C-alpha positions as CSV (number, residue, x, y, z in Angstrom):
1,X,79.8,85.0,49.8
2,X,82.6,87.0,51.4
3,X,82.0,88.9,54.6
4,X,81.4,92.6,54.4
5,X,84.7,94.0,55.9
6,X,84.4,97.1,58.1
7,X,87.3,99.1,59.5
8,X,86.4,101.2,62.6
9,X,89.1,103.5,64.0
10,X,89.0,104.3,67.7
11,X,86.8,101.3,68.2
12,X,87.8,100.3,71.7
13,X,85.2,102.5,73.5
14,X,82.7,105.2,73.0
15,X,81.2,105.9,69.6
16,X,83.5,103.6,67.8
17,X,82.6,100.7,70.0
18,X,78.9,101.5,69.6
19,X,79.3,101.5,65.8
20,X,80.8,98.0,66.0
21,X,78.0,96.8,68.2
22,X,75.4,98.3,65.9
23,X,76.8,96.5,62.8
24,X,78.2,93.2,64.1
25,X,76.5,90.1,62.9
26,X,76.8,87.1,60.5
27,X,78.3,88.2,57.2
28,X,80.5,90.9,58.6
29,X,84.2,91.2,59.5
30,X,85.8,93.9,61.6
31,X,89.2,95.4,61.9
32,X,89.1,96.9,65.4
33,X,91.5,99.8,65.7
34,X,92.7,101.6,68.8
35,X,95.7,103.6,69.7
36,X,96.6,101.8,73.0
37,X,93.5,100.4,74.6
38,X,94.2,96.7,73.9
39,X,91.8,95.4,76.5
40,X,88.9,97.4,75.0
41,X,89.8,96.4,71.5
42,X,89.9,92.7,72.4
43,X,86.6,93.0,74.2
44,X,85.0,94.5,71.1
45,X,86.5,91.9,68.9
46,X,85.1,89.3,71.2
47,X,81.7,90.9,71.1
48,X,81.7,90.8,67.3
49,X,82.7,87.2,67.2
50,X,79.9,86.3,69.7
51,X,77.5,88.0,67.2
52,X,78.7,85.8,64.4
53,X,81.2,88.2,62.8
54,X,84.9,87.8,62.3
55,X,87.2,90.3,64.0
56,X,90.8,91.2,64.4
57,X,92.4,94.0,66.4
58,X,95.2,96.4,65.5
59,X,97.0,99.0,67.7
60,X,98.5,102.1,66.1
61,X,98.5,105.9,66.5
62,X,96.2,107.3,63.8
63,X,98.3,110.5,63.8
64,X,101.3,108.6,62.5
65,X,101.5,109.1,58.8
66,X,102.2,105.4,58.2
67,X,99.1,104.2,60.2
68,X,96.3,104.7,57.6
69,X,98.2,102.7,54.9
70,X,99.0,100.0,57.6
71,X,95.3,99.7,58.6
72,X,94.1,99.2,55.0
73,X,96.9,96.8,54.3
74,X,95.9,94.8,57.5
75,X,92.3,94.7,56.4
76,X,93.3,93.3,53.0
77,X,95.8,90.8,54.5
78,X,93.4,89.5,57.1
79,X,90.1,89.6,55.3
80,X,90.9,90.0,51.6
81,X,88.9,93.2,51.0
82,X,87.6,96.4,52.6
83,X,84.0,97.6,52.1
84,X,83.4,100.2,54.9
85,X,85.6,102.7,56.7
86,X,84.3,104.4,59.8
87,X,86.9,107.2,60.6
88,X,86.1,107.8,64.3
89,X,89.5,108.1,66.1
90,X,90.2,111.5,67.5
91,X,90.0,113.7,70.6
92,X,88.5,117.0,71.7
93,X,90.6,119.9,72.8
94,X,88.9,122.7,74.8
95,X,92.0,125.0,74.9
96,X,91.0,128.6,73.9
97,X,92.3,129.5,70.4
98,X,94.7,132.3,71.6
99,X,96.2,129.9,74.2
100,X,96.9,127.1,71.7
101,X,100.4,126.2,71.0
102,X,101.4,125.3,67.4
103,X,102.3,121.8,68.5
104,X,98.9,121.2,70.1
105,X,97.1,122.7,67.1
106,X,99.1,120.4,64.8
107,X,98.2,117.4,67.0
108,X,94.5,118.0,66.4
109,X,95.0,118.3,62.7
110,X,97.3,115.3,62.5
111,X,94.8,113.1,64.4
112,X,91.6,114.3,62.7
113,X,92.2,116.1,59.3
114,X,95.4,114.5,58.0
115,X,94.5,111.1,59.4
116,X,91.2,111.2,57.5
117,X,92.9,112.3,54.3
118,X,95.5,109.6,54.5
119,X,92.9,106.9,55.4
120,X,90.5,107.9,52.7
121,X,93.3,108.0,50.1
122,X,94.5,104.5,51.2
123,X,91.1,103.0,51.4
124,X,89.5,104.4,48.3
125,X,90.8,101.8,45.8
126,X,89.2,99.0,47.9
127,X,86.0,100.9,48.9
128,X,85.3,101.9,45.3
129,X,85.7,98.3,44.2
130,X,83.1,97.1,46.8
131,X,79.5,96.5,45.9
132,X,78.3,99.0,48.6
133,X,81.4,100.9,49.4
134,X,81.2,103.4,52.2
135,X,83.4,105.9,53.9
136,X,81.9,107.6,57.0
137,X,83.7,110.2,59.0
138,X,82.7,111.1,62.6
139,X,82.7,114.9,62.8
140,X,81.2,117.0,65.6
141,X,78.8,119.8,66.4
142,X,81.8,121.9,67.4
143,X,82.4,122.5,63.7
144,X,79.0,124.1,63.4
145,X,77.9,125.7,66.7
146,X,79.6,128.9,67.7
147,X,77.8,130.6,70.6
148,X,79.0,132.2,73.8
149,X,76.8,130.0,75.9
150,X,78.2,126.8,74.3
151,X,81.7,125.7,75.2
152,X,84.1,126.0,72.3
153,X,86.8,123.6,71.0
154,X,88.6,125.8,68.5
155,X,91.4,123.4,67.2
156,X,88.9,120.5,67.1
157,X,86.4,122.6,65.3
158,X,88.9,123.6,62.6
159,X,90.1,120.1,62.1
160,X,86.5,118.6,61.9
161,X,85.4,121.4,59.5
162,X,88.3,120.6,57.3
163,X,87.5,116.9,57.5
164,X,83.9,117.6,56.4
165,X,85.2,119.6,53.4
166,X,87.5,116.7,52.4
167,X,84.6,114.2,52.7
168,X,82.4,116.3,50.4
169,X,85.1,116.6,47.8
170,X,85.9,112.9,48.0
171,X,82.2,112.1,47.6
172,X,82.2,113.8,44.2
173,X,85.5,112.2,43.1
174,X,84.4,108.6,43.7
175,X,80.7,108.9,43.0
176,X,81.0,107.2,39.6
177,X,82.0,104.0,41.4
178,X,78.7,104.0,43.4
179,X,80.6,104.3,46.7
180,X,79.5,107.0,49.1
181,X,81.2,109.4,51.5
182,X,79.4,111.0,54.4
183,X,79.9,112.5,57.8
184,X,78.0,112.1,61.1
185,X,78.2,115.1,63.4
186,X,77.3,114.1,67.0
187,X,76.2,116.7,69.5
188,X,77.1,116.5,73.2
189,X,77.3,112.8,73.8
190,X,77.4,110.8,77.0
191,X,80.5,108.7,77.4
192,X,80.2,105.0,77.9
193,X,81.5,103.3,81.1
194,X,85.1,103.2,79.8
195,X,85.3,106.9,79.0
196,X,86.1,109.9,81.0
197,X,84.0,113.0,81.3
198,X,85.1,116.5,80.0
199,X,82.7,118.2,82.5
200,X,81.6,118.1,86.1
201,X,77.9,117.1,86.8
202,X,77.0,120.7,87.2
203,X,78.6,121.6,83.8
204,X,76.7,118.8,82.2
205,X,73.4,120.1,83.6
206,X,74.2,123.5,82.0
207,X,74.9,121.7,78.7
208,X,71.6,119.9,78.7
209,X,69.7,123.2,79.1
210,X,70.9,124.1,75.6
211,X,69.7,120.9,74.0
212,X,66.1,121.1,72.7
213,X,65.4,117.4,73.3
214,X,66.6,117.9,76.9
215,X,69.1,115.1,77.1
216,X,72.6,114.2,76.1
217,X,73.1,111.9,73.2
218,X,74.4,108.4,73.6
219,X,77.0,106.5,71.6
220,X,74.2,104.3,70.4
221,X,72.3,107.3,69.0
222,X,75.3,108.1,66.8
223,X,76.0,104.5,65.9
224,X,72.4,104.1,64.6
225,X,73.1,106.9,62.1
226,X,76.5,105.4,61.1
227,X,74.9,101.9,60.6
228,X,72.3,103.4,58.3
229,X,74.8,105.2,56.2
230,X,76.9,102.1,56.0
231,X,74.0,100.0,54.8
232,X,72.9,99.3,51.2
233,X,69.7,101.3,51.9
234,X,71.8,104.5,52.1
235,X,73.2,104.1,48.6
236,X,71.7,107.4,47.3
237,X,73.1,109.6,50.1
238,X,76.6,111.0,49.6
239,X,78.5,114.2,50.4
240,X,76.3,114.9,53.4
241,X,76.7,115.7,57.1
242,X,74.1,114.0,59.3
243,X,73.7,115.8,62.6
244,X,72.8,113.7,65.6
245,X,72.6,116.4,68.2
246,X,69.1,116.6,69.8
247,X,68.3,119.8,68.0
248,X,71.3,121.8,69.1
249,X,71.9,124.8,66.8
């Protein structure tokens, strides 16, 4: 039986790395993508292999229009198929809306919205041919929570909201194949040891006060939701946004 092939973008650290850790095991194969963190990508590929999976790495800027096609082609060349796509690569921009340059705003859209559209378009022929095809996009609470006491990320919010709309539309378009398309929207999430923090410790304490469960999320919290949606057990869930945010509203 062929391995189930999983592409994870932005997989060298943080949520992407946690997704790989949650799904790696015998019968799986991973294409580990990162923009430039070669060391992190190789470490995650090594982790996957230690768990009995196959793994290869690829470095490319997801905002480059040619990258999504190249990622899908690499998965096909190296593993012969593609079953699951986890579209995780991206970044958060806290710049206030009226202070945004057009170039910075475009970078958010190129990295998040356009990259997802291109990746979904390139991957859909293979995913829809898979027995349990899955496309899972990592969104964010910033597309849903707009309050004066919660820090805003205007460009990121707009790009993530658009990505969710595309995912819902694609879910309908490919539903007849049995493949599913969903989003996972993390809340405030603690970085892993390789990440950098957007806030000071004092700012993080203020953030936690707004979270009903009283703690930050972890990459593992998010990865658990992704692993479920990627599994055969989630075959009747499509076009949905699963919030992993500790109750933040």
